[in-house]
Steps between C-alpha positions, in 0.01 A plus 500: 500500500545649155351852464188513284506880482619728217854630520698708251756224462226236434231708335299203374395404857183613678179579323563574133163565335453383145322815396188507291511759229218760490354537153258756374184396321686536166760257647780766511717493815418759766851566621393754764259248650779238494739732687232571756441125540872438564505770766184357659643155528823622660303720742291199614755246604644370175870506440530534123344438159540265207395676181475312173404164648213288377265698721630813331411360156852543372430274205256763362732800533705673237875539569444866572218433742695228676801725556287793615316280753836421663605864509161598644534240774851618593402860513193431706681270742770761551759216527572278205611223739136448581416417142544148348380510135401185316751453215353186345515482123506241220868555433788493751661804341167682540478409867855621552415834336201546727721415793749765382214749475397418857856544619531835322176613673653411834295191577622270779419164333305339210260206467551254222302202370689212326480474126135430415465489126567127526569236765864605559744250635742555788783638289274753329358613832845552653623689191189722507557603860872542457447733200254718698730509803759675283305820556646504853174541685381227741268251325207332673385187320129449447386139509154459344498152341124502456516781241859478366528117485856542626548393863771657706549202726700518826792340322492744212461799734800378686699493174376851403607634837839328479548651153466845661195571282221537765471623854143386575202320357132595485340162558160466332485123451267468796703207638600629844714188556766643273578776741678252729692336219618837366615598850697178530659520153560877478477658844616840371228518232209716619154344465220747417136417527367506140132409545276687747308188606800321646631800689482361849635159402807644325556760772519227758735312272750787502398731220660847532284687252165511322454600132139581568178548306211593737678776691400704192153511650570444875860603575473568872316175588731296276804660661364405848446147380850468351683627806300286740560188286874564471520554874319169562216687671225268387251642759506817287572349158249220471176705554628753249597226255157329527324835450710600195544157339191512279678794332856383532425182307384707202867589454555142378214501252512567124302823548725636780564828323136586452409373850754717676410800293129447580579475872699822468208676346256379771746601768518856373829461313547535123519154337330577173477273194759256361634483145393226267525209487386520870120561497308661787373264769142380458264252654587282793868608516410871517232430762741294712776766492252783564347313801836408651628857467185649654528251793867602543409868515220429745751315718714812513770397265678787318 
């Protein structure tokens, strides 16, 4: 059975938390709080962190902020191999530069969306990943066709892997059937769980990692769930999954950033506000997330 644990030679495996970014009330970044959060995650069963992903609001950061977030994560982790920054950008050259910055900081891998300024064809996608791979740091593809309108199908992933451009894929399509096709077409390509609410399904299908959202609020319980699911221990995994699923499914909603940050605040962590254009949660969505988080705390999740 393929190992689903973090190792220095495959540092994208295991639980890599897409970190929320703590912002002060004036929406400036609290780098000290971010460093503390990275240390907290690693001390509570998570294997590494993914700064500058969508959950980290990278689209709203200046270049200086984005670079400093990476350096802060590396310093806090104490091992750059445990840091997998998002390097997505509108231009391929820009993505390569961010990958080079990650490599210079000592990061073990990077996470990259396909081109998403337009509905890129297969040739453009392959060229985009090939350009970023020139930074000589392992690239994990991120398939999110709902938001990017570019679908990294099993066939295309197979080509990207054969090109030498990617080592793994964060699968966020929600279609768990793809896991089996990817394994058949590209058995050496690592499949990473990309959406919290299909964790058990993809773990059972052979995923070897989880680019995770809700461990920001409940790292220890989510780590227990992940390891049980990967081990096929459904007696342990399913009750945890059912208990946490009302929260895990928020990771696939439009308001996932605000939802996870609200859960962090309720759980005694520092989530804080989000930068515009993301508004604070209100109404039924806020009530749902608040209620589900309070129930998770009452059930002993942490």
